[in-house]
C-alpha positions, 0 to 999 in steps of 0.5 A: 143303228143307222150306221149299223144299217149303212155298213150292211148296204152291200148285202141289199142286192143279195136280199133283193135277189132272194126275195124277188126270186121267191116272189117270181116263183109264186107269180109263175106258179112254180111255188104254189099258192092256195086259194079258198072257197070263202073270202080271205082278206089280208092286211099287211105291209112291205115294211117290218112294222109300225104301219098300223095293222092292228087298228086296221084289223079292228076297223075291218072287224067293226065293219063286218062282224054285225052281218058276218061270222068273222075270224082273224088269223094271226101268227101270234108273234112271241107267244109261248104256244105252238100250232093252231089256237083259238082265243077263249076266256083262258087265253093270255098274251102267252098263249096267243100273242099280244095283238090277237089277245087285244082283238079277243079282249075288245070283241070277245064273242063277236068274232073268232080270234085264232093264231097259227104260224102256218096260215094254210093250216090255220085257215083249214082248221077255222073252216073245220071248226065253223062251217058257217064262217063268212070271212077270214082276216089275215093279220100281217100276211102280205109276204105269206104267199102260200095263201092266196088271199082274195083281197089284199090291203097294203099299208104304208105310213105317210112319214115313210112311204115304201117307195122311199124306203130300202130293203133290209138290212139297210132299210125296212122293206121285207121285199122289193117295192114291186110287191105292191102290185099284189095289193087291191087297196093301198092305204097311206096311214098315220096321215096328218089331219091337215093333209091337202088334196095337192099333197095327196096327189103328190103321194099318189103320183109317187106310189104309181098305183095300177089301174085296178088299185085304189088308194086311201088315206087314213089317220089315227084318232086318239081318245081324250081319256085313258082307261084301265079295267076299272076306271077312266081318267081325262087326259087334260086333268092328268098332271104327270105320268110316264109313257111306256111303249113297246111298239115299232113307231111311238112318235105319233103317240108322243106328238099327240101327248105333247100337243096336249101340253102334258108332262110325261117321261117316255120309256121306249122299248122295241116292238113286242118287248118282253119286259124284265122283272127289273123294268116292272119293278121300276114302273111300280115306283111310278104313280101313273103309267100310260101305255098303248093298248097292245102294251097294256095287254102284256103289262096288266098281268102284274099286280103291282102295276094294275092300279096305276096302269092305263092305256090310250085308245086309238082308232083308224079313220079312213077318208072316203070311208064309204067307198072303202067300206063298199069295196070290202063289203062287196068283196065279202058278199060276192065271194 
């Protein structure tokens, strides 16, 4: 894969020119962005994935839903429907996509979960459906310049800061690094819990935030139990299992499970992988399957897997969470 990407290095300047020009047209107002009369918060990244957007959206939901009517709006990647959809008791991965379906299963009636590839249309439909709506969380919409979010949260991983990456097709960046200037908050995600103040200072100096930008550091907290729809198992009591993942970056999860000295075989697939009948049949032969919550949403539909399929819950922990939370709550209350 690395060799393949290096071969296409000569195409990087063309990709840079195309994405830079597009952003410049929006910056100059030649291409129009639409603002809205309610708080819209965008959570996104400059790279193609794996920065922790889903747990960050869930963190934001937990932060806001008790005091606000909250809606999430996602593209609904790989769903089998089109147009605007609001998740309900009849929804599935096929109708809304795996990540929105995860939001719905976790929060249900506490929030509104919606999908639309056209973010402008999605926001307008949400407003029509609920005139008491307080805030919309845009999932993975940093490059969707047709909507001008009131507040932008940009995620970048500790292991692969956007400042050290390259544009597609050689690297993982969707747009030039200069796009980071649109962010109000930059969160360095998936940090080791042992990160020192000196290391944080070095990272901040690399990111070179603008005077109005805030930089935070976050880590992943893994549960000590795996769960399914009916049961929980203590990790330390599990003898052997297979780990099945279809996410952009499974290394932090692998590292955590190895740190627990667990005996497992890892079957890794690309992000949002559509599991084949042959793959499902091979999983069915195993005694115990552990996966991510996102993959659990897609695999739970298979009866042959249900009794043996579990996921490991995770959550985002933000250093200086009080400051982060205050910035978000203040934006929502003032707007």
